[in-house]
C-alpha positions as CSV (number, residue, x, y, z in Angstrom):
1,M,0.0,0.0,0.0
2,Y,1.3,3.5,-0.9
3,V,1.3,6.1,1.8
4,G,2.4,9.7,1.0
5,A,5.3,11.4,2.7
6,Q,3.1,13.8,4.6
7,M,0.9,11.1,5.9
8,M,3.9,9.1,7.0
9,N,5.2,12.1,8.8
10,N,1.8,12.6,10.5
11,L,1.8,9.0,11.6
12,L,5.5,9.1,12.7
13,L,6.4,6.4,10.3
14,E,9.7,5.8,8.5
15,E,10.1,4.2,5.1
16,G,9.8,0.4,5.4
17,S,7.8,0.5,8.6
18,I,5.3,-2.2,9.2
19,V,1.7,-1.0,9.5
20,Q,-1.3,-3.0,10.4
21,V,-4.5,-1.8,8.6
22,E,-8.0,-2.8,9.8
23,N,-11.4,-2.3,8.2
24,I,-14.1,-1.4,10.8
25,S,-17.7,-0.3,10.6
26,L,-18.6,2.9,12.3
27,P,-22.1,4.2,13.1
28,V,-23.4,6.9,10.7
29,A,-22.5,10.4,12.1
30,T,-25.3,12.8,12.9
31,F,-23.1,15.8,13.8
32,A,-19.8,17.3,12.9
33,K,-18.0,20.3,14.3
34,F,-15.2,21.9,12.3
35,Q,-12.5,24.3,13.6
36,P,-10.4,26.5,11.3
37,Q,-6.7,25.8,11.3
38,S,-5.8,29.5,11.4
39,P,-7.5,32.9,11.8
40,D,-7.0,33.4,8.1
41,F,-10.2,31.4,7.6
42,L,-12.1,34.5,8.8
43,D,-10.7,36.5,5.8
44,I,-12.7,34.5,3.3
45,T,-13.9,37.0,0.6
46,N,-17.0,34.9,-0.4
47,P,-18.2,32.9,2.6
48,K,-21.5,31.9,0.8
49,A,-19.5,30.2,-2.0
50,V,-17.4,28.3,0.5
51,Y,-20.5,27.2,2.4
52,S,-22.1,26.1,-0.9
53,F,-19.0,24.1,-1.7
54,V,-19.0,22.4,1.7
55,Q,-22.6,21.5,1.2
56,F,-21.8,20.0,-2.2
57,L,-19.0,17.9,-0.7
58,S,-21.2,16.6,2.1
59,V,-23.8,15.5,-0.5
60,A,-21.1,14.1,-2.9
61,F,-19.4,12.0,-0.2
62,S,-22.6,10.9,1.6
63,G,-23.0,8.1,-0.9
64,L,-19.5,6.8,0.1
65,L,-20.5,6.3,3.7
66,Y,-23.0,3.6,3.1
């Protein structure tokens, strides 16, 4: 399985490390809370467009959850 360099860094892995991967079933989420990574998020010039895009993503990926 290929894991990108940034993901390997996030998981504190080195090249050639052994990783155990499991597939589990999770209950369907009913709530999600998001937090911006920086105050720059507040400087969005068109927040309605960003909100519409987030709504689109939630609909687009909802089919993948089932």
